[in-house]
N, C-alpha and C positions, 0 to 999 in steps of 0.2 A: 252724338258726341260722347254721351255718357257711356254708351256701349263700347265705342272705340277706346275710351280711357280705361274701361274695365279690362278689356283685352290686352292693352298695353301694360297695365299693372300686373296682370296675370303672367304675361310673358316675362316680365322682369323678375317676378318671384321664381318662376321656373328656371330662369337662367342662374339665379343664385343657388337654387337647390342642386342644379347640375354641377356647379362649381364645388359645392360642399361634398357631394357624393364623390366627385373626382378626387378631391383631396383625401377623403377617408380611404378610398380604394388605393390611392397611391401610397398612403401611409401603411396600409395593410400589406401591400406588396413589398415595401422595404423592410417590414418587420418579419416577414416570413423566413428570409434567410437566417435571421438571428435565431428564430425558434428552431430552425432545422440545423443550426450550427453545433448543437450539443452532440455528445457521443451517442452512437446508435449501433444496434446490432445489425450486422449485414449478412451474417451466416450463423447457423446453429446446427449442432449434430449431437445425438445422444451418445454418451460414452459409458456403457454399462448400465446397471440398474439405477444408480444414483446420479451419474455424471451428465453434465451438459457442457459441451465444448462450444464456446461462443467466439466469433470473430467480431471485434468492436472497432468501428471507425472513430478514432479519437482526434479531435481538433488540436488538443494539447500536444500530441505527438506528431501530428501531420501524416499519419498512416494508420493502417489497421494493426490490431494487436490481439493476441489470443488470451482467453481466460477460461479456466475450468471452474464450474460451479458444482459442488456436491450437495444434493438435496437430502433433507432428512426424511426418515420414515414418516408417513402420514402427510407429507407435503402434497398439496393439490393447487392448481391455479386459483388464485384469489384467497388462499389461506394465509394466515399470518396475523400479526407480525411475528417473524421468527428472529431469534438471536443469530448473530453472525460471527464467524471466526475467519479472519483473513490470514493466510499463510504466505510469507514472502521468501522467495528463494535467494540464494547467495550469488556471489560474483562468478562470472564466466560460465554459468550453467548453459548447457547446450539448448535448453528450452525451459519453460516455466513449469513443466510437469515433473520435475525431479522430486518434489514433495510427495507426489503420488507414486512415481516409479521406483524411488529409492528410499523415501522417508516413511512409507507406510501410512500416509495420511488418510486414505480411504478406509483402510482397515481400522485404524485407531479411532476414527470418528464415526464408525458405523452405527453405534447406538446413541449418538449424540443428537438431541432434538434441536439442532441448529443448522443453518446453512454454512457451508465452508466454501470460501472463495480463494482460488489459487491463481493470481494474476501474473502476467509478465512484468518484469522490472528492468529488462535490458541486461546485457552481459556485464556492463559496468555503469548502470544507471544511477546507482547509489541513492535511489529513492528520493530524488531531488529535482527541482526545477533548475536546469543548468543555466549558467550565465549566458551561454551561447549554445543552444541545442535543444534537446527534448525536454519537455516539462512533465516528468514522471509524477511528481507530487500532485500537480494540478489534475492529471489524469486519474490517479488513484482516489484522491479525496473529493474532487469536485465533479468528476464525470462518472467514474465507476461506481462509487457508493450510491449515488442517486439512481443509477441505472439498475443496479441489483435490487434496490428497494422497489422501483417501479415494476420490474420484470418478475421478481420472485417473492415479493412480500416481505423482504428483509426489514427488520425494525431497528430502533436506535440503540439496542444493547449489543455493543460490538467489542471484540477483542482482536488483537493483532499479535502475531508471533513470526519470528524470522530467524534464519541461520546466517551466520557470517555477515555479509553485506545486508542481508534481510534483518538481522538484529539491529543494525544501525537504523534501518527503515522503520522498524517497529517502535523503537524508543523515540526516534525523531518525530514520527507522525503523531504519536501520543502527546509529546511535549509541545509541538507547534500548533496543535489543534485541540485545545482544552475542551473536555466534555465529549469528544468524538469517540474515545475508546475507554472502556471500563478497566481493561487490563492489557498489559503488554509483556511479551516474553522475548528474550534474546538467548539464542543458543550459539556459543562461540562467536558472539557478535563483535563488530567493529564499534566500540563504545567510547573511544577517545581519539578523535581524528587528529589531535595535536600531538599524540604520542609518536606517530610515525608518518608524518605528512609526506615526506619524500617517497616512502614506500608505497603509499596510496597513489601518488601521482605516477609512479612507475607502473603500477598495475593498470591504471587507465591508459597509459601510453602503450603498453604491451598489447592491449586490445584494440589498437588502431585509432585511438581518440587523442585529441589534444588536451592534456590535463588542465591547461588554463581555461578551457571551455566549461569545465565542471564548476569549480568554486573560485576560479581566478588565481591570481598571484598569491604566493604564500604570505608575503608581507603586505603588499598594497591592499589586498582583499581579505585581510585577516578576519574582519567582522563577518564575512560570508562563511568562512570556515567555522567560526564559532557558532554561527546560526545553525550549522549542520553537525555540531559536535554533541552527542548525547550527554557526555559528562558536563559540558557547560550548561546544558538545558535541564540537568537533573532536578533542579529546584522547582521546575514546573510539573513534576510528576508525583507530587505528594498525594494527589487524589486518585491516582491510578494504581491498581494492584500490579506489582512487578514480579517477574521471575527472570533470573539470570543464571546460566550454567556455562561452564567452560572447563576444559582439561588443561594439562600442563605441557602437552606436546610430545610426551614420551609414550612409546607404544604401551597400550593397555590391554585389558581383557577382551575388548571387542575388535582388536586389530589382528590381521592374519600373521602367521609365523614369518619372521624375517622383516617385519615392518620397521622403518626407521623413524626417528624423531622429525617433527615438522614445526611450523611457526605458530602452532596453537598456543605455545607458552607466552608469546608476545601478547596475544589477545587476552590471556589470563590476567596479565598486568593491567590491561585496560578495564577488564571486568571488575577487578578489585577497586580500582580508582573510581569508577562509575558508582559502584555499590556504596562506597564510603560517602560519596557526595550525595547520593539519593537518600541514604539513611539520615545524614545530617540535616536534610531538608524535611524530614518527617515522613518519608515514603514508606509504605508497607512493601517490603521486598523479601522474596524467598530466593536463596542462592543454593547452588549445587556446584561447588568447585571440587570435582571428583578425583583430582589427582591424575594418574596416568590415563592418557587418552589423546588421540590425534584429531586432526581437523577433517573428519570423515563422517559419512552418513550413519553408520551404526550408532554413534554417540548422539547424533541429532534426533534419530528416531526414538531412542530411549529418552532423550530430553523432552520431546513432545509428549510422550506417554506420561512422563512424570509431571509435566506442567499442566496437562489437561484438566485434572480436578480443580485446580485454582482458576483456570480460564473459564471453565464451565460454570463454576459457582459465581464468578464475577458477572457473567451475562445471563444468569438465570437459566442455564441449560443443563 
C-alpha cells in the first residue's frame, strides 16, 4: 500500500511539473513575437569606404526604410562608444541620400571621429508621429537610435541637424526628448508651424497625403500643432546647444546666374521668431542670417560646414 501511495504521489508531482513547464513554454512563445517586433536590419550593403546602406524593417512605419551610416576612421566591430550625428533631409526629397549626394556630408565629416546617420524621413513625414499614418518619430527615436547603438557601437553623445523640414525635425526631436541630443542645428528650417499653417497643409496635400492625417484640424487639434511647433517648444531647449541659419530668399553668391527669389524669406521670419523665443528661455544659440540666399543646397552645404565645429564640440568629436 505504501509503495502504491508513493507512486501515486510521485505521479501527482510530475503532473504539476508538466503543467508548470507548459505554462512557462507557453509564456515564452507569446513573448517571442514581442521581442522580434522591434526594428531590425533585413539587408545591408557597403557604400564606399565609410558607408553602410541598410534596409530596416520598422514596426512604427509598417514597412522597410533605408538608412545610410557613415563610419569614422578607426571604427571596427565592437569598438565604441562613438559620438553620433544624425542628418535629416528636407521635404519632397527624392530619397534620403540628398545630404550625401548634394550636401557634401561624407566629405565634410571625413575626419570626424563620430558616426554619421542619414535616415529617411518621408517626402512629407515632418518628423512626426502622424495622427493617422506613419510614426516617423517613434521610428527615429525608439527604433533607429537603439539599432545604431547595438549594431555600430554608437554612444549617448548625439547631435541632430536638418535642412528645411529636417530643421523642424532637429529642433522638435531635441525639445520633445530632453537629454537625447546635446546639440541641434536648423538650416532654413520650418521653425514656426503656426506662421503658415495653410501653406504647410497645402504642401502635404500636393504630395498626395491628407493634411488632416498629419496633425489634424487647424482649430480642433491646435494642441497637436503646438506640440510640433519648434517655436512653442523653444523653452525646452535651454540645455541644448543650438545653431540656426537662413537666407532672405533673394539670389545670392551661391546661386547660378539668372536665379530668382523664392520662399526662403518666409522661413527667415520663422527663424528670427524661434531664435528670440529660445534666447529668452536661456538657450545657447548661434545664428547665421546671411542675407541674400535661396532655398537651395549650396547654402545648406555651407551651413553644415560652418555648424560642424559647434556640433563636434557638443558631442566630444
